[in-house]
C-alpha positions, 0 to 999 in steps of 0.5 A: 213311635216318636211320630205318633207321639208328635201326632197326638201331642203326648210326650209324657213319661211312659209310666204315667201314660194311659197308652203305655202298654201300646207304646211299650209293645210297639217299642218291643216290636221295633227292636225285634224287627231290628234284631231279627232282620227283614227275613224273619216274620213276626206273628201274634197268637190269639184264640177265639176265647181271647187268649193272646201272645204279643209276638210269635217267631218261628226258629227252626220250625219251633215257636218262640213266644214273646210278651211285652209287659209295660210294668214292674214285677215283684217276681216273675209272673206268667199270664194265663194266655202265655201258659195256654200257649206253652201248654198248646205249642210246647215251645222250648223258650219264651220271653217276657219283656218288662221294666225290671226283672231279669230272671228265668223260670220253667213252666211245663218244660219251657224256659221262660226268660224275663228280660228288662227292657234294657237287657232286651235292647242290649242282648236279645238274641234267638241264638241257642 
C-alpha cells in the first residue's frame, strides 16, 4: 500500500481520500494474508447481478465471509450482498471490518461479527 501511495503521490489521511475503500480493502487483505498464513486461500464472491463479498475463506469446508467497510457505523448494518451470501451459503460466521464498531448480530442463524480495524489487527482469528 505504501509503494502505491508513493507511486501516485498520495499520502493524505484515509478519511479524505477518494480511494479510501480500495486502500482499506487492501489493508484488510494484507492482514488476512498475514494472520492466515500461506496455506490459506482467500477468495471473493460475486454474482452475475453484481452482489459481492470482499473475501471468502473456507475453514473446515465451511465458508466465512469478510467485508471491508471503510466507514464509521452508528449501528451494525449488513449490506444486501452480505445478506444474499448468508442466505445462499448459510455460513456460521461472517465479519465486517470497519472503523469503529465492535458488536455482534445474528442474521438467519449466522453470527455477524463487526470488528474495528484496531480489533481486527489485534485479535482476528478463525479459531472456534
